[in-house]
N, CA, C and O of each residue as an XYZ file, in Angstrom:
920
protein
N     114.673     31.437    121.497
C     115.385     30.307    120.907
C     116.843     30.334    121.314
O     117.496     31.376    121.254
N     117.348     29.189    121.726
C     118.723     29.134    122.210
C     119.693     29.290    121.039
O     119.503     28.702    119.974
N     120.723     30.083    121.255
C     121.718     30.274    120.215
C     122.558     29.005    120.049
O     122.901     28.338    121.025
N     122.874     28.696    118.812
C     123.733     27.548    118.540
C     125.172     28.003    118.396
O     125.456     29.066    117.845
N     126.086     27.165    118.910
C     127.498     27.526    118.867
C     128.112     27.040    117.553
O     127.985     25.868    117.199
N     128.777     27.947    116.836
C     129.453     27.595    115.571
C     130.904     27.246    115.831
O     131.475     26.404    115.138
N     131.513     27.892    116.831
C     132.935     27.666    117.132
C     133.160     27.778    118.617
O     132.641     28.680    119.275
N     133.944     26.846    119.141
C     134.352     26.939    120.553
C     135.852     26.689    120.649
O     136.339     25.629    120.258
N     136.570     27.664    121.167
C     138.008     27.508    121.447
C     138.148     27.378    122.953
O     137.630     28.198    123.711
N     138.858     26.334    123.378
C     138.945     26.045    124.811
C     140.414     25.973    125.252
O     141.125     25.012    124.956
N     140.841     27.008    125.962
C     142.204     27.074    126.526
C     143.275     26.781    125.471
O     144.058     25.841    125.603
N     143.288     27.604    124.431
C     144.274     27.443    123.365
C     145.602     28.077    123.787
O     145.671     29.270    124.081
N     146.639     27.263    123.811
C     148.017     27.747    124.040
C     148.835     27.450    122.793
O     148.696     26.398    122.168
N     149.692     28.406    122.447
C     150.565     28.214    121.271
C     151.966     28.683    121.617
O     152.168     29.795    122.105
N     152.925     27.813    121.353
C     154.338     28.147    121.588
C     155.097     28.129    120.265
O     154.890     27.246    119.433
N     155.963     29.097    120.082
C     156.964     29.053    119.003
C     158.302     28.741    119.649
O     158.620     29.257    120.721
N     159.072     27.908    119.001
C     160.365     27.478    119.572
C     161.557     28.177    118.957
O     162.666     28.102    119.487
N     161.341     28.857    117.842
C     162.451     29.569    117.156
C     162.181     31.063    117.128
O     161.019     31.440    116.975
N     163.148     31.923    117.261
C     164.547     31.641    117.574
C     164.746     31.199    119.039
O     165.772     30.617    119.387
N     163.751     31.487    119.879
C     163.777     30.970    121.260
C     162.321     30.707    121.667
O     161.395     31.200    121.023
N     162.131     29.954    122.703
C     160.764     29.576    123.106
C     159.958     30.806    123.487
O     160.401     31.637    124.279
N     158.773     30.906    122.912
C     157.940     32.079    123.095
C     156.473     31.624    123.077
O     156.062     30.882    122.186
N     155.688     32.073    124.064
C     154.262     31.708    124.106
C     153.448     32.788    123.412
O     153.312     33.904    123.914
N     152.914     32.439    122.255
C     152.184     33.404    121.440
C     150.714     33.513    121.852
O     150.117     34.583    121.732
N     150.123     32.411    122.338
C     148.734     32.411    122.808
C     148.683     31.807    124.192
O     149.304     30.777    124.453
N     147.939     32.452    125.083
C     147.945     32.066    126.492
C     146.514     31.794    126.984
O     145.808     32.699    127.427
N     146.119     30.537    126.892
C     144.812     30.137    127.444
C     143.622     30.847    126.833
O     142.733     31.302    127.552
N     143.597     30.948    125.510
C     142.525     31.670    124.828
C     141.266     30.804    124.751
O     141.295     29.703    124.200
N     140.168     31.306    125.303
C     138.883     30.584    125.272
C     137.773     31.581    124.861
O     137.702     32.698    125.372
N     136.935     31.152    123.946
C     135.753     31.946    123.574
C     134.843     31.108    122.686
O     135.239     30.051    122.194
N     133.625     31.588    122.486
C     132.650     30.933    121.617
C     132.133     31.945    120.608
O     132.074     33.144    120.878
N     131.762     31.437    119.446
C     131.102     32.265    118.438
C     129.807     31.537    118.054
O     129.803     30.330    117.813
N     128.722     32.292    118.005
C     127.412     31.697    117.711
C     127.131     31.680    116.212
O     127.682     32.476    115.451
N     126.266     30.761    115.806
C     125.907     30.673    114.386
C     125.264     31.976    113.949
O     124.392     32.517    114.629
N     125.709     32.469    112.802
C     125.173     33.702    112.230
C     125.768     34.966    112.823
O     125.370     36.069    112.449
N     126.712     34.825    113.740
C     127.345     35.987    114.387
C     128.509     36.479    113.535
O     129.181     35.688    112.873
N     128.742     37.784    113.555
C     129.806     38.440    112.808
C     130.778     39.023    113.854
O     130.469     40.013    114.518
N     131.935     38.404    113.983
C     132.887     38.740    115.047
C     134.180     39.293    114.449
O     134.703     38.742    113.479
N     134.690     40.369    115.020
C     135.980     40.927    114.620
C     136.990     40.756    115.747
O     136.712     41.095    116.897
N     138.155     40.232    115.412
C     139.246     40.081    116.368
C     140.270     41.198    116.095
O     140.808     41.303    114.993
N     140.525     42.022    117.112
C     141.407     43.178    116.907
C     142.560     43.143    117.911
O     142.569     42.342    118.845
N     143.525     44.027    117.697
C     144.681     44.123    118.596
C     145.871     44.575    117.796
O     145.884     44.476    116.569
N     146.876     45.073    118.494
C     148.079     45.580    117.823
C     148.846     44.439    117.156
O     148.673     43.272    117.508
N     149.693     44.790    116.193
C     150.526     43.792    115.543
C     151.328     43.028    116.592
O     151.892     43.619    117.513
N     151.370     41.697    116.435
C     152.136     40.874    117.384
C     151.340     40.425    118.589
O     151.886     39.768    119.476
N     150.031     40.773    118.645
C     149.230     40.403    119.830
C     148.782     38.952    119.791
O     148.349     38.405    120.805
N     148.885     38.323    118.619
C     148.503     36.891    118.513
C     147.239     36.652    117.703
O     146.808     35.506    117.574
N     146.637     37.687    117.159
C     145.344     37.497    116.489
C     145.456     36.681    115.200
O     144.593     35.849    114.923
N     146.515     36.911    114.406
C     146.688     36.125    113.182
C     147.086     34.681    113.501
O     146.672     33.749    112.812
N     147.896     34.505    114.554
C     148.250     33.171    115.027
C     147.005     32.417    115.432
O     146.861     31.234    115.126
N     146.094     33.106    116.128
C     144.832     32.494    116.566
C     143.992     32.097    115.357
O     143.455     30.990    115.310
N     143.875     32.991    114.384
C     143.060     32.692    113.197
C     143.601     31.481    112.461
O     142.836     30.670    111.938
N     144.911     31.362    112.421
C     145.558     30.231    111.746
C     145.183     28.921    112.421
O     145.022     27.900    111.752
N     145.044     28.943    113.743
C     144.615     27.753    114.481
C     143.125     27.520    114.268
O     142.704     26.390    114.023
N     142.327     28.572    114.357
C     140.879     28.437    114.157
C     140.537     27.867    112.787
O     139.557     27.141    112.620
N     141.379     28.218    111.806
C     141.147     27.772    110.432
C     141.625     26.345    110.196
O     141.498     25.830    109.085
N     142.165     25.705    111.211
C     142.704     24.327    111.193
C     143.994     24.188    110.368
O     144.452     23.075    110.110
N     144.571     25.316    109.961
C     145.829     25.247    109.198
C     147.006     24.904    110.125
O     147.926     24.188    109.730
N     146.966     25.414    111.341
C     147.995     25.130    112.332
C     147.434     24.145    113.351
O     146.444     24.436    114.023
N     148.068     22.978    113.464
C     147.569     21.958    114.399
C     148.481     21.776    115.595
O     148.235     20.923    116.448
N     149.538     22.580    115.657
C     150.533     22.457    116.726
C     150.196     23.413    117.876
O     150.838     24.451    118.037
N     149.192     23.054    118.666
C     148.753     23.896    119.784
C     148.248     23.012    120.898
O     148.028     21.815    120.715
N     148.068     23.618    122.051
C     147.441     22.918    123.200
C     146.015     23.479    123.340
O     145.750     24.637    123.017
N     145.115     22.627    123.827
C     143.721     23.053    123.996
C     142.815     22.322    123.038
O     143.234     21.382    122.361
N     141.552     22.763    122.983
C     140.560     22.081    122.138
C     139.847     23.084    121.252
O     139.606     24.232    121.627
N     139.515     22.598    120.044
C     138.807     23.447    119.085
C     137.655     22.639    118.507
O     137.845     21.528    118.012
N     136.453     23.213    118.578
C     135.264     22.577    117.978
C     134.679     23.551    116.941
O     134.415     24.713    117.250
N     134.485     23.067    115.729
C     133.937     23.877    114.648
C     132.722     23.156    114.060
O     132.796     21.986    113.682
N     131.600     23.883    113.992
C     130.399     23.332    113.361
C     130.057     21.966    114.001
O     129.770     20.995    113.301
N     130.094     21.918    115.322
C     129.783     20.712    116.110
C     130.775     19.556    115.928
O     130.499     18.431    116.342
N     131.908     19.831    115.319
C     132.893     18.784    115.074
C     134.187     19.077    115.827
O     134.801     20.113    115.574
N     134.630     18.211    116.743
C     135.957     18.391    117.367
C     137.029     18.197    116.295
O     137.104     17.142    115.666
N     137.849     19.214    116.095
C     138.869     19.137    115.027
C     140.275     18.930    115.571
O     141.185     18.598    114.811
N     140.470     19.121    116.873
C     141.804     18.928    117.471
C     142.179     17.458    117.355
O     141.392     16.564    117.665
N     143.425     17.238    116.892
C     143.941     15.874    116.779
C     143.600     15.155    115.495
O     143.995     14.002    115.318
N     142.866     15.808    114.578
C     142.558     15.190    113.288
C     143.771     15.158    112.387
O     144.693     15.955    112.557
N     143.781     14.243    111.425
C     144.909     14.172    110.475
C     144.813     15.319    109.488
O     143.761     15.944    109.350
N     145.927     15.597    108.796
C     145.939     16.685    107.817
C     144.936     16.412    106.698
O     144.280     17.339    106.223
N     144.808     15.161    106.271
C     143.837     14.832    105.211
C     142.412     15.077    105.670
O     141.599     15.619    104.921
N     142.106     14.680    106.898
C     140.768     14.900    107.457
C     140.473     16.408    107.536
O     139.374     16.857    107.212
N     141.475     17.169    107.971
C     141.287     18.611    108.111
C     141.127     19.299    106.758
O     140.350     20.245    106.626
N     141.859     18.825    105.761
C     141.757     19.423    104.417
C     140.323     19.228    103.901
O     139.734     20.150    103.337
N     139.767     18.030    104.094
C     138.396     17.768    103.666
C     137.398     18.631    104.450
O     136.450     19.182    103.889
N     137.643     18.731    105.770
C     136.757     19.523    106.621
C     136.761     20.987    106.189
O     135.708     21.610    106.053
N     137.965     21.528    105.977
C     138.099     22.943    105.559
C     137.329     23.197    104.267
O     136.575     24.164    104.162
N     137.524     22.330    103.300
C     136.924     22.570    101.984
C     135.404     22.546    102.042
O     134.730     23.217    101.260
N     134.875     21.768    102.972
C     133.420     21.619    103.036
C     132.758     22.630    103.996
O     131.643     23.081    103.737
N     133.429     22.982    105.087
C     132.786     23.750    106.132
C     133.310     25.182    106.329
O     132.647     26.009    106.954
N     134.494     25.463    105.796
C     135.105     26.784    106.039
C     135.356     27.502    104.708
O     135.694     26.887    103.696
N     135.176     28.827    104.752
C     135.550     29.661    103.611
C     136.548     30.691    104.073
O     136.499     31.119    105.227
N     137.463     31.107    103.199
C     138.532     32.035    103.584
C     138.628     33.222    102.653
O     138.582     33.084    101.430
N     138.764     34.401    103.257
C     138.985     35.633    102.476
C     140.209     36.312    103.090
O     140.225     36.640    104.276
N     141.227     36.514    102.265
C     142.486     37.070    102.743
C     142.646     38.528    102.318
O     141.855     39.056    101.536
N     143.707     39.174    102.863
C     144.021     40.535    102.453
C     144.325     40.581    100.949
O     143.899     41.492    100.239
N     145.074     39.573    100.486
C     145.382     39.456     99.056
C     144.509     38.340     98.505
O     144.357     37.298     99.143
N     143.941     38.547     97.340
C     142.862     37.682     96.874
C     143.327     36.281     96.453
O     142.545     35.331     96.490
N     144.594     36.154     96.053
C     145.143     34.844     95.628
C     144.315     34.199     94.508
O     144.151     32.979     94.474
N     143.803     35.018     93.608
C     143.145     34.458     92.426
C     144.216     34.029     91.423
O     145.304     34.604     91.383
N     143.906     33.036     90.630
C     144.839     32.643     89.556
C     144.661     33.626     88.400
O     143.602     33.646     87.771
N     145.678     34.443     88.108
C     145.487     35.593     87.219
C     145.058     35.263     85.796
O     144.330     36.041     85.179
N     145.494     34.124     85.262
C     145.180     33.781     83.885
C     143.879     33.032     83.737
O     143.384     32.857     82.623
N     143.312     32.584     84.857
C     142.023     31.898     84.811
C     140.906     32.933     84.833
O     141.070     34.031     85.365
N     139.773     32.568     84.249
C     138.617     33.462     84.318
C     138.143     33.558     85.764
O     138.449     32.706     86.599
N     137.387     34.623     86.035
C     136.797     34.778     87.378
C     135.915     33.568     87.706
O     135.947     33.048     88.821
N     135.126     33.130     86.713
C     134.248     31.987     86.906
C     135.037     30.757     87.306
O     134.670     30.063     88.254
N     136.114     30.483     86.594
C     136.921     29.274     86.885
C     137.554     29.376     88.276
O     137.626     28.380     88.996
N     138.010     30.565     88.654
C     138.574     30.748     89.997
C     137.567     30.380     91.078
O     137.912     29.726     92.062
N     136.321     30.803     90.891
C     135.260     30.528     91.871
C     134.947     29.024     91.913
O     134.622     28.483     92.970
N     135.048     28.367     90.771
C     134.684     26.961     90.686
C     135.678     26.019     91.352
O     135.310     24.920     91.768
N     136.949     26.445     91.458
C     138.020     25.526     91.852
C     137.748     24.764     93.167
O     137.890     23.542     93.190
N     137.358     25.457     94.271
C     137.138     24.677     95.509
C     136.019     23.640     95.393
O     136.075     22.588     96.030
N     135.005     23.939     94.578
C     133.890     23.005     94.424
C     134.308     21.822     93.547
O     133.895     20.690     93.800
N     135.119     22.074     92.527
C     135.651     20.970     91.713
C     136.484     20.036     92.570
O     136.441     18.816     92.415
N     137.249     20.641     93.485
C     138.098     19.867     94.396
C     137.247     19.025     95.362
O     137.597     17.892     95.694
N     136.135     19.601     95.798
C     135.265     18.874     96.739
C     134.596     17.688     96.056
O     134.417     16.633     96.665
N     134.228     17.865     94.794
C     133.701     16.751     93.994
C     132.293     16.303     94.354
O     131.930     15.151     94.115
N     131.492     17.206     94.928
C     130.128     16.828     95.314
C     129.128     16.969     94.170
O     128.121     16.263     94.123
N     129.412     17.871     93.263
C     128.460     18.221     92.203
C     129.089     18.063     90.828
O     130.310     17.992     90.690
N     128.236     18.009     89.819
C     128.742     17.898     88.446
C     129.359     19.243     88.021
O     129.130     20.272     88.656
N     130.134     19.209     86.949
C     130.757     20.426     86.429
C     129.703     21.492     86.122
O     129.888     22.671     86.425
N     128.589     21.055     85.512
C     127.532     22.013     85.111
C     126.896     22.646     86.357
O     126.636     23.849     86.385
N     126.650     21.823     87.386
C     126.063     22.353     88.620
C     127.013     23.347     89.284
O     126.577     24.387     89.780
N     128.289     23.037     89.295
C     129.288     23.918     89.905
C     129.356     25.237     89.128
O     129.415     26.315     89.719
N     129.347     25.135     87.807
C     129.376     26.346     86.986
C     128.170     27.231     87.269
O     128.295     28.453     87.357
N     127.007     26.612     87.411
C     125.776     27.336     87.705
C     125.884     28.036     89.053
O     125.549     29.214     89.181
N     126.357     27.298     90.063
C     126.509     27.854     91.418
C     127.504     29.021     91.417
O     127.299     30.026     92.098
N     128.589     28.869     90.638
C     129.600     29.918     90.578
C     129.039     31.195     89.957
O     129.307     32.295     90.439
N     128.261     31.043     88.887
C     127.602     32.232     88.286
C     126.685     32.884     89.307
O     126.650     34.109     89.417
N     125.934     32.066     90.065
C     125.030     32.612     91.081
C     125.772     33.446     92.125
O     125.344     34.540     92.492
N     126.885     32.904     92.587
C     127.659     33.612     93.618
C     128.244     34.923     93.056
O     128.241     35.948     93.738
N     128.732     34.881     91.835
C     129.281     36.102     91.228
C     128.165     37.151     91.050
O     128.390     38.338     91.284
N     127.006     36.727     90.649
C     125.885     37.679     90.487
C     125.468     38.237     91.845
O     125.174     39.426     91.967
N     125.442     37.387     92.857
C     125.080     37.829     94.200
C     126.009     38.921     94.695
O     125.590     39.800     95.448
N     127.281     38.874     94.274
C     128.278     39.846     94.692
C     128.503     40.953     93.652
O     129.484     41.695     93.701
N     127.553     41.029     92.710
C     127.553     42.093     91.697
C     128.790     42.119     90.800
O     129.251     43.181     90.379
N     129.317     40.923     90.518
C     130.423     40.834     89.533
C     130.109     39.761     88.485
O     131.016     39.206     87.865
N     128.830     39.481     88.296
C     128.421     38.480     87.316
C     128.895     38.786     85.914
O     129.242     37.887     85.148
N     128.908     40.088     85.581
C     129.321     40.478     84.218
C     130.817     40.309     83.985
O     131.282     40.392     82.848
N     131.565     40.074     85.046
C     133.022     39.868     84.929
C     133.390     38.392     84.819
O     134.571     38.054     84.739
N     132.392     37.513     84.815
C     132.626     36.074     84.975
C     133.662     35.500     84.020
O     134.503     34.694     84.418
N     133.601     35.915     82.764
C     134.473     35.289     81.748
C     135.777     36.053     81.524
O     136.608     35.647     80.711
N     135.951     37.154     82.245
C     137.210     37.913     82.149
C     138.300     37.236     82.973
O     138.020     36.602     83.990
N     139.529     37.377     82.529
C     140.661     36.886     83.324
C     140.716     37.663     84.636
O     140.464     38.868     84.645
N     141.039     37.001     85.736
C     141.050     37.646     87.047
C     142.009     38.843     87.068
O     141.805     39.790     87.828
N     143.041     38.800     86.242
C     144.025     39.888     86.241
C     143.497     41.126     85.533
O     144.128     42.181     85.594
N     142.333     41.019     84.849
C     141.817     42.115     84.029
C     140.700     42.903     84.712
O     140.045     43.726     84.072
N     140.477     42.661     85.995
C     139.432     43.407     86.693
C     140.053     44.191     87.848
O     141.208     43.963     88.207
N     139.287     45.112     88.426
C     139.822     46.021     89.469
C     140.047     45.270     90.770
O     139.564     44.152     90.950
N     140.795     45.907     91.684
C     141.081     45.327     92.977
C     139.837     45.020     93.791
O     139.736     43.966     94.418
N     138.886     45.956     93.776
C     137.639     45.749     94.511
C     136.847     44.587     93.934
O     136.261     43.797     94.675
N     136.831     44.485     92.601
C     136.135     43.371     91.945
C     136.837     42.044     92.243
O     136.180     41.024     92.449
N     138.164     42.060     92.266
C     138.929     40.842     92.583
C     138.570     40.323     93.977
O     138.424     39.119     94.182
N     138.430     41.252     94.936
C     138.079     40.810     96.288
C     136.672     40.218     96.323
O     136.418     39.272     97.069
N     135.760     40.764     95.524
C     134.412     40.193     95.440
C     134.448     38.773     94.862
O     133.754     37.874     95.336
N     135.271     38.598     93.831
C     135.415     37.278     93.236
C     135.990     36.298     94.270
O     135.582     35.139     94.347
N     136.951     36.801     95.065
C     137.546     35.958     96.126
C     136.500     35.565     97.162
O     136.527     34.446     97.675
N     135.577     36.478     97.475
C     134.495     36.149     98.424
C     133.561     35.113     97.800
O     133.131     34.179     98.477
N     133.244     35.272     96.512
C     132.420     34.281     95.812
C     133.077     32.910     95.868
O     132.409     31.902     96.097
N     134.378     32.878     95.658
C     135.124     31.607     95.727
C     135.019     31.000     97.131
O     134.851     29.790     97.280
N     135.121     31.852     98.157
C     135.034     31.390     99.547
C     133.665     30.809     99.868
O     133.529     29.996    100.782
N     132.646     31.230     99.113
C     131.259     30.814     99.404
C     130.784     29.634     98.561
O     129.706     29.100     98.824
N     131.543     29.213     97.568
C     131.051     28.250     96.591
C     130.607     26.935     97.215
O     129.654     26.319     96.735
N     131.278     26.493     98.275
C     130.900     25.219     98.912
C     129.930     25.394    100.063
O     129.745     24.487    100.875
N     129.296     26.591    100.133
C     128.319     26.890    101.183
C     128.877     26.620    102.572
O     128.289     25.857    103.339
N     130.025     27.248    102.907
C     130.628     26.972    104.204
C     129.767     27.503    105.355
O     129.059     28.501    105.224
N     129.858     26.792    106.492
C     129.140     27.249    107.692
C     129.812     28.482    108.277
O     129.147     29.363    108.822
N     131.156     28.540    108.158
C     131.934     29.630    108.778
C     132.822     30.268    107.734
O     133.533     29.581    107.002
N     132.777     31.594    107.670
C     133.646     32.354    106.777
C     134.681     33.067    107.633
O     134.330     33.797    108.561
N     135.963     32.856    107.322
C     137.047     33.490    108.080
C     137.775     34.491    107.190
O     138.054     34.209    106.025
N     138.080     35.663    107.746
C     138.764     36.694    106.975
C     140.030     37.160    107.700
O     140.003     37.456    108.895
N     141.124     37.219    106.965
C     142.390     37.730    107.501
C     142.669     39.068    106.845
O     143.151     39.118    105.713
N     142.368     40.154    107.547
C     142.497     41.510    106.995
C     141.809     41.614    105.627
O     142.447     42.026    104.658
N     140.541     41.256    105.528
C     139.878     41.194    104.206
C     139.759     42.543    103.514
O     139.550     42.595    102.302
N     139.890     43.650    104.272
C     139.811     44.978    103.648
C     141.176     45.670    103.671
O     141.286     46.847    103.325
N     142.211     44.939    104.079
C     143.550     45.574    104.288
C     144.187     46.113    103.043
O     145.078     46.959    103.116
N     143.739     45.629    101.873
C     144.365     46.037    100.618
C     143.459     46.921     99.785
O     143.731     47.166     98.610
N     142.361     47.411    100.401
C     141.340     48.127     99.644
C     141.213     49.576    100.114
O     141.509     49.905    101.263
N     140.765     50.430     99.195
C     140.471     51.815     99.584
C     139.189     51.830    100.417
O     138.505     50.814    100.538
N     138.868     53.002    100.993
C     137.772     53.053    101.977
C     136.429     52.687    101.345
O     135.585     52.079    102.004
N     136.219     53.051    100.068
C     134.944     52.743     99.412
C     134.784     51.233     99.241
O     133.735     50.673     99.559
N     135.827     50.581     98.737
C     135.753     49.145     98.506
C     135.739     48.376     99.843
O     135.109     47.325     99.956
N     136.442     48.915    100.846
C     136.404     48.305    102.185
C     134.984     48.326    102.730
O     134.527     47.343    103.313
N     134.280     49.451    102.541
C     132.884     49.544    102.985
C     132.002     48.574    102.247
O     131.086     47.995    102.831
N     132.272     48.381    100.939
C     131.516     47.409    100.132
C     131.685     45.989    100.654
O     130.723     45.228    100.759
N     132.925     45.650    100.975
C     133.226     44.301    101.497
C     132.496     44.109    102.840
O     131.895     43.063    103.088
N     132.560     45.134    103.694
C     131.849     45.034    104.970
C     130.357     44.791    104.732
O     129.765     43.916    105.364
N     129.750     45.554    103.834
C     128.324     45.394    103.569
C     128.004     43.982    103.093
O     126.976     43.409    103.454
N     128.906     43.428    102.274
C     128.695     42.056    101.790
C     128.750     41.047    102.953
O     127.936     40.127    103.035
N     129.716     41.241    103.834
C     129.834     40.348    104.992
C     128.590     40.458    105.865
O     128.068     39.450    106.342
N     128.128     41.658    106.069
C     126.943     41.877    106.909
C     125.718     41.192    106.285
O     124.916     40.579    106.989
N     125.585     41.303    104.956
C     124.493     40.652    104.255
C     124.572     39.116    104.395
O     123.565     38.443    104.610
N     125.784     38.596    104.267
C     125.981     37.159    104.394
C     125.593     36.674    105.802
O     125.033     35.590    105.967
N     125.900     37.491    106.795
C     125.551     37.150    108.178
C     124.047     37.274    108.410
O     123.419     36.358    108.941
N     123.474     38.403    108.014
C     122.062     38.675    108.300
C     121.094     37.841    107.449
O     120.146     37.247    107.963
N     121.355     37.812    106.152
C     120.381     37.197    105.229
C     120.626     35.704    105.012
O     119.691     34.939    104.776
N     121.896     35.300    105.095
C     122.210     33.915    104.755
C     122.712     33.105    105.978
O     123.042     31.925    105.861
N     122.758     33.764    107.136
C     123.082     33.056    108.373
C     124.504     32.577    108.473
O     124.790     31.660    109.243
N     125.424     33.181    107.702
C     126.829     32.747    107.763
C     127.466     33.272    109.049
O     127.208     34.396    109.479
N     128.290     32.439    109.639
C     129.106     32.851    110.777
C     130.391     33.453    110.219
O     131.054     32.843    109.380
N     130.740     34.642    110.683
C     131.901     35.338    110.107
C     132.862     35.732    111.228
O     132.472     36.357    112.213
N     134.127     35.349    111.050
C     135.183     35.677    112.030
C     136.300     36.336    111.248
O     136.896     35.712    110.370
N     136.593     37.602    111.557
C     137.639     38.312    110.847
C     138.685     38.850    111.809
O     138.375     39.272    112.923
N     139.920     38.826    111.355
C     141.016     39.549    112.007
C     141.193     40.840    111.246
O     141.326     40.821    110.022
N     141.198     41.977    111.952
C     141.276     43.248    111.233
C     142.029     44.305    112.032
O     142.010     44.312    113.263
N     142.698     45.203    111.296
C     143.257     46.419    111.882
C     142.297     47.593    111.684
O     142.527     48.688    112.197
N     141.225     47.351    110.939
C     140.301     48.426    110.548
C     139.261     48.611    111.646
O     138.311     47.836    111.749
N     139.447     49.638    112.460
C     138.555     49.846    113.603
C     137.126     50.164    113.196
O     136.183     49.787    113.891
N     136.958     50.862    112.065
C     135.613     51.157    111.576
C     134.875     49.865    111.204
O     133.694     49.693    111.507
N     135.600     48.971    110.546
C     135.073     47.662    110.164
C     134.646     46.899    111.414
O     133.534     46.378    111.492
N     135.552     46.845    112.391
C     135.280     46.082    113.613
C     134.080     46.663    114.373
O     133.245     45.921    114.891
N     134.007     47.977    114.431
C     132.966     48.652    115.213
C     131.566     48.347    114.698
O     130.596     48.424    115.452
N     131.455     48.000    113.416
C     130.128     47.728    112.830
C     129.765     46.244    112.873
O     128.632     45.879    112.558
N     130.716     45.380    113.260
C     130.391     43.956    113.371
C     129.596     43.714    114.658
O     129.405     44.636    115.451
N     129.127     42.464    114.869
C     128.277     42.205    116.034
C     129.053     42.235    117.354
O     128.538     42.679    118.380
N     130.309     41.751    117.307
C     131.058     41.645    118.545
C     132.542     41.846    118.241
O     133.042     41.414    117.203
N     133.230     42.506    119.164
C     134.667     42.718    119.052
C     135.364     41.892    120.143
O     134.993     41.930    121.316
N     136.383     41.149    119.712
C     137.265     40.442    120.660
C     138.623     41.108    120.559
O     139.264     41.075    119.509
N     139.057     41.711    121.649
C     140.335     42.438    121.636
C     141.418     41.614    122.306
O     141.231     41.078    123.398
N     142.568     41.523    121.621
C     143.692     40.738    122.141
C     144.891     41.614    122.450
O     145.097     42.661    121.836
N     145.671     41.163    123.408
C     146.939     41.821    123.728
C     147.857     40.763    124.352
O     147.442     40.013    125.235
N     149.087     40.715    123.889
C     150.090     39.796    124.465
C     149.596     38.352    124.569
O     149.822     37.674    125.571
N     148.916     37.899    123.511
C     148.497     36.494    123.456
C     147.255     36.144    124.250
O     146.915     34.966    124.363
N     146.565     37.137    124.806
C     145.365     36.893    125.606
C     144.203     37.737    125.089
O     144.394     38.770    124.447
N     143.000     37.267    125.387
C     141.819     38.108    125.157
C     141.680     39.024    126.363
O     141.558     38.570    127.501
N     141.701     40.341    126.084
C     141.610     41.289    127.222
C     140.235     41.943    127.307
O     139.886     42.547    128.321
N     139.451     41.817    126.224
C     138.146     42.490    126.227
C     137.258     41.851    125.159
O     137.714     41.539    124.060
N     135.994     41.666    125.500
C     134.990     41.236    124.514
C     133.750     42.074    124.744
O     133.307     42.229    125.882
N     133.189     42.613    123.681
C     131.911     43.314    123.862
C     131.121     43.362    122.572
O     131.674     43.421    121.473
N     129.795     43.334    122.744
C     128.915     43.486    121.596
C     128.904     44.954    121.169
O     128.969     45.851    122.009
N     128.824     45.188    119.882
C     128.876     46.573    119.392
C     127.494     47.191    119.367
O     127.344     48.351    118.982
C-alpha cells in the first residue's frame, strides 16, 4: 500500500532582518508520511525551532511551499490558518501552558469549545475519554496547578488531541521532565502513532527520545544535513 503524505515542505527559506539580515533556513525540503513519528534534532541555533514554527503555520513570513494534510497552507490568511490549526494540528510544548485555576477537564475542553463542532456535553465526554486514555482521568476535576509536572504534560497532550488532529507537533515535549516522565511521554507518542495513526513531528534535544522515533531529521546551519530511519 502506498504511503500517504501528511506534510510536505518544499524549499523553505526563512530570513530574519533584525539586528541584521540573516538566513535561518536554507532550502529545507522533506516529507512526512501519515502515521510516521519524526524527530528533528540539531544544536541550538540550527533552525529546528524556526522550522517547526513555520510547519505549525504560526509563522507565515517565509519562501517556499507547505502542504499539510493535503491542504496547501502557504499564502492563507491568519483567520484561515487559525481555523486550520484548531481542526488539523495539535501542539505539545516544553511548558504545558495549562490555565492553572481551571480544572484539567476544562483545560482539555477549551480547543474543542473554540472549534464549535460539538455540543458542550459531547466535548466534555470526549475530554474525559482523552484524560482516561492518558491515565489522568482521576485528575479531571482537580485544578491544573494541583497536579504533578508529569501529569500536567499528560493533560496538555489530552488537550492537543481533543479535536482529533491529523498531525501532532511537539516543541521539546520532554524538555521539562525527569527521565521517567520523559519516557512516559515518549511511550504515549509512540502509542498515538502506532495505534491511532497520528502523524507526530517533534523538535528535541533528547537523543534517546529521537533514537526511538521512526525517523531522525538532523539540521545544522539552517539546512537538513542527514535523514535516516531508526
